[in-house]
DRENNUSE-621534 format. One record per residue (C-alpha): residue number from 1; residue in three letters; z, x, y. Coordinates in steps of 0.25 Angstrom, whole numbers, plus 5000, padded with zeros to 4 digits. Example, Ala and Ser with C-alpha at 12.3 -4.5 7.8 and 13.67 -1.06 7.14 Angstrom:
2
PT num residu    z    x    y
PT   1    ALA 5031 5049 4982
PT   2    SER 5029 5055 4996
This chain:
436
PT num residu    z    x    y
PT   1    MET 5080 5133 4989
PT   2    LYS 5067 5135 4980
PT   3    GLU 5055 5127 4985
PT   4    LYS 5049 5120 4973
PT   5    HIS 5039 5112 4982
PT   6    LEU 5026 5119 4987
PT   7    THR 5025 5119 5002
PT   8    SER 5013 5116 5010
PT   9    GLU 5011 5130 5013
PT  10    GLN 5011 5135 4997
PT  11    ARG 5001 5123 4995
PT  12    SER 4992 5130 5006
PT  13    ARG 4994 5143 5000
PT  14    ILE 4990 5138 4985
PT  15    GLN 4977 5132 4992
PT  16    ASN 4974 5145 4999
PT  17    GLY 4976 5152 4986
PT  18    LEU 4967 5143 4977
PT  19    ASN 4956 5146 4989
PT  20    SER 4958 5160 4986
PT  21    GLY 4956 5159 4972
PT  22    LYS 4971 5164 4969
PT  23    SER 4978 5160 4956
PT  24    PHE 4989 5151 4954
PT  25    LYS 4998 5164 4952
PT  26    GLU 4994 5171 4964
PT  27    ILE 4996 5158 4972
PT  28    GLY 5009 5156 4966
PT  29    ARG 5015 5170 4970
PT  30    GLU 5009 5167 4985
PT  31    ILE 5018 5155 4985
PT  32    GLY 5030 5158 4977
PT  33    LYS 5026 5147 4967
PT  34    ASP 5023 5148 4952
PT  35    CYS 5009 5147 4947
PT  36    THR 5011 5135 4939
PT  37    SER 5016 5128 4952
PT  38    VAL 5003 5132 4959
PT  39    SER 4995 5128 4948
PT  40    ARG 5003 5113 4948
PT  41    GLU 5000 5112 4962
PT  42    VAL 4986 5114 4962
PT  43    ARG 4983 5105 4949
PT  44    ARG 4992 5094 4956
PT  45    ASN 4985 5093 4969
PT  46    LEU 4970 5096 4965
PT  47    THR 4960 5089 4974
PT  48    ALA 4948 5084 4968
PT  49    VAL 4935 5085 4977
PT  50    GLN 4921 5079 4972
PT  51    LYS 4912 5086 4981
PT  52    GLY 4898 5093 4977
PT  53    CYS 4893 5105 4983
PT  54    TYR 4882 5111 4992
PT  55    GLY 4870 5103 4986
PT  56    LYS 4876 5095 4976
PT  57    SER 4883 5083 4976
PT  58    PHE 4896 5080 4969
PT  59    ASN 4894 5077 4954
PT  60    ASP 4903 5081 4943
PT  61    CYS 4896 5077 4930
PT  62    ALA 4896 5087 4919
PT  63    LEU 4882 5082 4916
PT  64    ILE 4875 5084 4930
PT  65    GLU 4866 5095 4925
PT  66    SER 4860 5088 4914
PT  67    CYS 4861 5074 4920
PT  68    THR 4847 5066 4921
PT  69    LEU 4852 5054 4923
PT  70    LYS 4845 5043 4933
PT  71    GLU 4849 5031 4939
PT  72    GLY 4863 5032 4935
PT  73    CYS 4869 5022 4945
PT  74    ASP 4866 5009 4951
PT  75    ASP 4860 5015 4963
PT  76    ALA 4846 5009 4962
PT  77    LEU 4842 5016 4976
PT  78    CYS 4846 5030 4970
PT  79    SER 4834 5040 4973
PT  80    LYS 4841 5052 4964
PT  81    SER 4833 5056 4953
PT  82    ARG 4844 5059 4945
PT  83    CYS 4858 5055 4945
PT  84    ARG 4865 5069 4946
PT  85    GLY 4859 5072 4960
PT  86    CYS 4867 5059 4966
PT  87    LYS 4877 5060 4977
PT  88    ALA 4884 5048 4975
PT  89    GLY 4890 5053 4962
PT  90    CYS 4887 5044 4951
PT  91    ASN 4897 5050 4940
PT  92    SER 4905 5038 4941
PT  93    GLN 4892 5029 4935
PT  94    CYS 4887 5039 4926
PT  95    LYS 4891 5036 4911
PT  96    GLN 4886 5051 4908
PT  97    TYR 4896 5057 4919
PT  98    VAL 4905 5067 4914
PT  99    LYS 4914 5073 4923
PT 100    LYS 4914 5089 4925
PT 101    VAL 4926 5097 4928
PT 102    CYS 4926 5111 4932
PT 103    GLN 4931 5120 4922
PT 104    ASP 4937 5129 4933
PT 105    LEU 4946 5117 4937
PT 106    LEU 4953 5116 4925
PT 107    LYS 4960 5130 4927
PT 108    PRO 4966 5137 4937
PT 109    PRO 4966 5135 4948
PT 110    TYR 4960 5121 4946
PT 111    VAL 4955 5120 4959
PT 112    CYS 4940 5124 4966
PT 113    ASN 4947 5130 4978
PT 114    SER 4942 5144 4977
PT 115    CYS 4930 5140 4967
PT 116    LYS 4918 5148 4970
PT 117    LYS 4909 5138 4964
PT 118    ILE 4913 5127 4973
PT 119    MET 4901 5127 4981
PT 120    LYS 4892 5124 4969
PT 121    CYS 4901 5114 4962
PT 122    SER 4897 5099 4963
PT 123    ILE 4909 5095 4954
PT 124    GLU 4923 5090 4957
PT 125    LYS 4932 5101 4963
PT 126    ARG 4946 5102 4964
PT 127    PHE 4954 5108 4976
PT 128    TYR 4969 5111 4980
PT 129    ASN 4972 5107 4994
PT 130    ALA 4985 5111 5000
PT 131    ALA 4985 5101 5010
PT 132    GLU 4983 5089 5000
PT 133    ALA 4993 5095 4990
PT 134    GLN 5004 5095 5001
PT 135    GLU 5001 5081 5005
PT 136    SER 5001 5077 4991
PT 137    TYR 5015 5084 4988
PT 138    ARG 5020 5077 5001
PT 139    LYS 5016 5063 4995
PT 140    LEU 5021 5066 4982
PT 141    LEU 5034 5071 4988
PT 142    SER 5036 5058 4996
PT 143    ASN 5032 5048 4984
PT 144    ALA 5043 5056 4976
PT 145    ARG 5053 5054 4986
PT 146    SER 5050 5039 4989
PT 147    GLY 5053 5035 4973
PT 148    PHE 5043 5028 4965
PT 149    SER 5033 5020 4969
PT 150    ILE 5022 5008 4965
PT 151    ASP 5011 5003 4973
PT 152    GLU 5011 4988 4976
PT 153    GLU 4998 4986 4970
PT 154    THR 5004 4992 4956
PT 155    ARG 5016 4984 4958
PT 156    LYS 5009 4971 4961
PT 157    SER 5000 4973 4947
PT 158    LEU 5011 4977 4939
PT 159    GLU 5022 4966 4943
PT 160    PRO 5015 4955 4935
PT 161    LEU 5013 4962 4923
PT 162    ILE 5027 4968 4922
PT 163    LYS 5033 4953 4927
PT 164    ASP 5025 4948 4914
PT 165    TYR 5030 4958 4905
PT 166    THR 5044 4957 4909
PT 167    GLY 5044 4942 4910
PT 168    ARG 5040 4941 4895
PT 169    GLY 5053 4950 4892
PT 170    PHE 5045 4964 4891
PT 171    SER 5052 4977 4894
PT 172    VAL 5044 4987 4903
PT 173    HIS 5043 4996 4890
PT 174    ALA 5037 4984 4883
PT 175    MET 5027 4980 4894
PT 176    ILE 5022 4995 4895
PT 177    ALA 5020 4995 4880
PT 178    ALA 5014 4982 4880
PT 179    GLU 5003 4985 4891
PT 180    GLY 5004 5001 4892
PT 181    GLU 5009 5010 4903
PT 182    ASP 4995 5012 4910
PT 183    VAL 4995 4997 4913
PT 184    PHE 5008 4998 4921
PT 185    GLY 5006 5012 4926
PT 186    PHE 5019 5016 4926
PT 187    CYS 5030 5021 4913
PT 188    GLU 5041 5012 4908
PT 189    LYS 5051 5020 4917
PT 190    THR 5043 5018 4930
PT 191    LEU 5042 5003 4928
PT 192    TYR 5057 5001 4925
PT 193    THR 5060 5009 4937
PT 194    TYR 5050 4999 4946
PT 195    ILE 5056 4986 4940
PT 196    ASP 5070 4992 4942
PT 197    SER 5067 4994 4957
PT 198    GLY 5062 4982 4960
PT 199    VAL 5047 4985 4962
PT 200    PHE 5041 4973 4955
PT 201    ARG 5046 4961 4962
PT 202    ASP 5046 4951 4951
PT 203    VAL 5051 4961 4940
PT 204    GLY 5065 4967 4940
PT 205    ASN 5075 4972 4930
PT 206    TYR 5079 4958 4926
PT 207    SER 5065 4956 4921
PT 208    LEU 5067 4967 4910
PT 209    PRO 5073 4963 4897
PT 210    ARG 5083 4974 4896
PT 211    LYS 5084 4982 4910
PT 212    ILE 5095 4973 4915
PT 213    ARG 5104 4975 4904
PT 214    TYR 5107 4989 4908
PT 215    ARG 5116 4994 4918
PT 216    PRO 5107 5000 4930
PT 217    ARG 5107 5015 4930
PT 218    ARG 5109 5023 4942
PT 219    LYS 5097 5025 4950
PT 220    ASN 5092 5036 4959
PT 221    GLU 5093 5031 4974
PT 222    ARG 5081 5041 4977
PT 223    ALA 5072 5034 4966
PT 224    ARG 5067 5021 4974
PT 225    VAL 5054 5013 4971
PT 226    LYS 5045 5013 4982
PT 227    VAL 5036 5001 4980
PT 228    ASP 5022 5006 4986
PT 229    LYS 5021 5019 4992
PT 230    LYS 5008 5015 4998
PT 231    CYS 5015 5006 5007
PT 232    ALA 5014 5013 5019
PT 233    GLU 4998 5014 5018
PT 234    GLY 4993 5008 5031
PT 235    ARG 5008 5005 5036
PT 236    THR 5012 5019 5041
PT 237    PHE 5018 5021 5055
PT 238    ALA 5004 5026 5059
PT 239    ASP 4999 5012 5055
PT 240    PHE 5012 5006 5062
PT 241    LYS 5008 5012 5075
PT 242    LYS 4994 5008 5075
PT 243    PHE 4998 4994 5071
PT 244    VAL 5008 4993 5083
PT 245    ARG 4997 4999 5093
PT 246    ALA 4987 4988 5088
PT 247    ASN 4998 4977 5089
PT 248    PRO 5007 4982 5099
PT 249    ASP 5015 4968 5101
PT 250    THR 5019 4967 5088
PT 251    PRO 5035 4967 5086
PT 252    ILE 5040 4979 5076
PT 253    ILE 5050 4977 5066
PT 254    GLN 5058 4989 5060
PT 255    MET 5062 4988 5046
PT 256    ASP 5073 4997 5037
PT 257    MET 5083 4998 5027
PT 258    VAL 5098 5001 5030
PT 259    GLU 5106 5007 5019
PT 260    GLY 5121 5007 5019
PT 261    LYS 5126 5016 5008
PT 262    LYS 5115 5022 5000
PT 263    GLY 5114 5021 4985
PT 264    ILE 5109 5011 4974
PT 265    GLY 5114 4998 4975
PT 266    GLU 5117 4998 4991
PT 267    LYS 5111 4987 4999
PT 268    VAL 5103 4990 5012
PT 269    ILE 5099 4982 5025
PT 270    LEU 5085 4980 5028
PT 271    THR 5083 4979 5042
PT 272    ILE 5072 4973 5051
PT 273    HIS 5072 4977 5065
PT 274    PHE 5064 4968 5076
PT 275    LEU 5060 4979 5087
PT 276    ASN 5057 4969 5097
PT 277    CYS 5071 4963 5098
PT 278    ASN 5079 4974 5090
PT 279    LEU 5083 4963 5080
PT 280    MET 5086 4968 5066
PT 281    LEU 5086 4959 5053
PT 282    MET 5095 4964 5042
PT 283    PHE 5093 4961 5027
PT 284    LEU 5103 4966 5016
PT 285    ARG 5096 4971 5003
PT 286    ASP 5101 4975 4990
PT 287    PHE 5094 4989 4990
PT 288    LYS 5082 4996 4997
PT 289    ALA 5069 4990 4989
PT 290    ALA 5056 4985 4993
PT 291    ARG 5060 4971 4986
PT 292    ASN 5072 4969 4995
PT 293    VAL 5064 4971 5007
PT 294    GLU 5053 4962 5002
PT 295    SER 5063 4951 4997
PT 296    CYS 5069 4951 5012
PT 297    PHE 5055 4950 5018
PT 298    CYS 5051 4938 5008
PT 299    ARG 5063 4931 5013
PT 300    LEU 5061 4933 5028
PT 301    LYS 5047 4928 5026
PT 302    THR 5053 4915 5019
PT 303    SER 5063 4912 5028
PT 304    LEU 5054 4915 5041
PT 305    GLY 5041 4910 5037
PT 306    THR 5028 4918 5038
PT 307    GLU 5025 4915 5053
PT 308    ARG 5039 4917 5057
PT 309    TYR 5039 4931 5049
PT 310    LYS 5026 4935 5055
PT 311    THR 5032 4932 5069
PT 312    LEU 5043 4940 5066
PT 313    PHE 5038 4951 5056
PT 314    ARG 5026 4958 5064
PT 315    LEU 5027 4973 5060
PT 316    ILE 5037 4981 5052
PT 317    LEU 5040 4995 5053
PT 318    THR 5047 5001 5042
PT 319    ASP 5051 5015 5035
PT 320    ASN 5045 5019 5021
PT 321    GLY 5058 5016 5013
PT 322    SER 5054 5010 4998
PT 323    GLU 5061 4998 5002
PT 324    PHE 5049 4995 5012
PT 325    SER 5037 5000 5002
PT 326    ASP 5033 4986 5000
PT 327    PRO 5029 4980 5013
PT 328    GLU 5020 4969 5008
PT 329    PRO 5030 4958 5007
PT 330    ILE 5035 4962 5020
PT 331    GLU 5020 4961 5027
PT 332    THR 5014 4950 5020
PT 333    SER 5015 4935 5017
PT 334    PRO 5019 4932 5002
PT 335    GLU 5011 4919 5003
PT 336    THR 4997 4923 5010
PT 337    GLY 4999 4939 5010
PT 338    GLU 4997 4939 5026
PT 339    LEU 5001 4951 5033
PT 340    LEU 5013 4947 5040
PT 341    CYS 5020 4960 5045
PT 342    PRO 5014 4973 5043
PT 343    VAL 5025 4984 5039
PT 344    PHE 5022 4999 5043
PT 345    TYR 5031 5010 5039
PT 346    CYS 5037 5023 5047
PT 347    GLU 5034 5037 5044
PT 348    PRO 5043 5043 5033
PT 349    ASN 5056 5048 5039
PT 350    ARG 5053 5041 5053
PT 351    SER 5064 5032 5054
PT 352    ASP 5062 5034 5069
PT 353    GLN 5050 5026 5069
PT 354    LYS 5058 5013 5067
PT 355    GLY 5070 5018 5075
PT 356    ALA 5074 5004 5081
PT 357    CYS 5077 4999 5068
PT 358    GLU 5084 5012 5064
PT 359    VAL 5092 5011 5078
PT 360    ASN 5096 4997 5074
PT 361    HIS 5102 5001 5061
PT 362    GLU 5114 5008 5069
PT 363    MET 5119 4994 5072
PT 364    ILE 5120 4991 5057
PT 365    ARG 5127 5005 5056
PT 366    ARG 5138 5001 5066
PT 367    VAL 5143 4989 5056
PT 368    ILE 5139 4996 5042
PT 369    PRO 5139 5011 5044
PT 370    LYS 5129 5019 5036
PT 371    GLY 5133 5023 5022
PT 372    VAL 5141 5010 5020
PT 373    SER 5136 5001 5008
PT 374    LEU 5129 4989 5012
PT 375    ASN 5133 4982 4999
PT 376    PRO 5145 4973 5003
PT 377    TYR 5137 4967 5014
PT 378    THR 5129 4954 5012
PT 379    GLN 5117 4948 5019
PT 380    GLU 5126 4940 5027
PT 381    ASP 5133 4953 5032
PT 382    ILE 5121 4960 5036
PT 383    SER 5115 4948 5043
PT 384    LYS 5128 4947 5051
PT 385    LEU 5126 4962 5054
PT 386    MET 5112 4958 5058
PT 387    ASN 5115 4949 5067
PT 388    HIS 5126 4956 5075
PT 389    ILE 5117 4967 5076
PT 390    ASN 5106 4959 5082
PT 391    SER 5116 4952 5091
PT 392    TYR 5119 4965 5098
PT 393    PRO 5114 4967 5112
PT 394    ARG 5104 4978 5114
PT 395    GLU 5101 4985 5127
PT 396    SER 5085 4987 5123
PT 397    LEU 5086 4972 5123
PT 398    GLY 5092 4970 5137
PT 399    ASN 5105 4968 5131
PT 400    ARG 5101 4956 5122
PT 401    THR 5102 4955 5107
PT 402    PRO 5091 4957 5097
PT 403    TYR 5094 4943 5092
PT 404    GLU 5092 4937 5107
PT 405    MET 5079 4944 5107
PT 406    PHE 5074 4941 5093
PT 407    VAL 5077 4926 5096
PT 408    PHE 5069 4927 5109
PT 409    LEU 5057 4933 5102
PT 410    TYR 5057 4925 5089
PT 411    GLY 5067 4913 5091
PT 412    GLU 5079 4908 5084
PT 413    GLU 5072 4902 5072
PT 414    SER 5068 4916 5068
PT 415    ALA 5081 4922 5070
PT 416    ASP 5088 4911 5061
PT 417    LYS 5078 4914 5050
PT 418    LEU 5082 4927 5050
PT 419    GLY 5097 4926 5050
PT 420    LEU 5099 4930 5064
PT 421    ARG 5110 4925 5072
PT 422    ARG 5116 4929 5087
PT 423    ILE 5130 4935 5087
PT 424    ASP 5138 4933 5099
PT 425    ASN 5140 4945 5107
PT 426    LYS 5155 4945 5107
PT 427    ASP 5154 4943 5091
PT 428    THR 5144 4955 5089
PT 429    ASN 5150 4965 5080
PT 430    LEU 5143 4979 5076
PT 431    LYS 5155 4985 5069
PT 432    PRO 5159 4987 5054
PT 433    SER 5169 4975 5056
PT 434    LEU 5156 4965 5057
PT 435    LEU 5154 4965 5042
PT 436    ASN 5168 4969 5038
């Protein structure tokens, strides 16, 4: 199979070639790529460095040689006789500033890797770094595979504007025509995709004047919308371990989604697993989406109350699925914004980091085998299955049931509010006949 993407080794050879002053054609021959591919790779991954040289501070103003300006900034204590000798870099404040760009950077190889003038140059320089290029490629590949993305700050700023226009009967095309595409930051097609995927909580297809009249087109299952790719910042598995070390007595909850039959329109089960008592909550969701997880936790906060919610939900660990990419509604109180339960994420492709939850899913598969659609089932069916699983004795609990341990730790009232019921041993059933 022909390799289309550049490897880390090929990028290193590109950097070595540039450092040696070789042309794109020579480098291309060495790595087995066309010279245009090398050119695109270099131009795509340029790194700008604003650094001066020996005896000169950085200054990329084209008028520096003839500049006689004095007191060009607000610093009353500045002792420089002329602004051009300032190391603080006053270009952003100077009204006469004209950026100087090296003419050699406008033609191949577009970088300063092998430039002989670099030791005397005090303007902006550009370099190609193989390690940084590889890391940029890795992130780009990861983002491309995780679907579209819109960060939480942008979503919150756009939602009132879109809600206002759709509330007055505007289509997406009409609102962009009225405000301009620059205001929204997305094209018409992208906004339609976000609205259709439920990114904007108070705006859906029902808000659009003509959208609901059309029969839905077949969707690509892989094109899922990730609400916020920055959600893992400060919530990585390393951050989780650091939190646990600082708070060793905090009970941990593992969260996941269980699929039946894969595909569009297939229901899923949200599972919430309490490690300290091996109890698992199960909620049937219409499809995998962040808003479905959010709505579930909103109902939990309402039914339990803030104080009881804080007692039960102290620390959550989940995976990097798009359905868990909006942690704020899980973590915070909707009334006060208080942090109630921090959420952390496992490393990619490391389901073993929440292994207890994954093992407990095997009990679901005893009743609903993998690949069987969940669509025929209701929440009553799933609650019934949940209570039978939680009434199954566990050796790890001294042959007690998860339900008994949960009631011992949190009380019967909490169990009642979560819909938990004890099933007698003689009636407990973990065979497909339970739901048939």
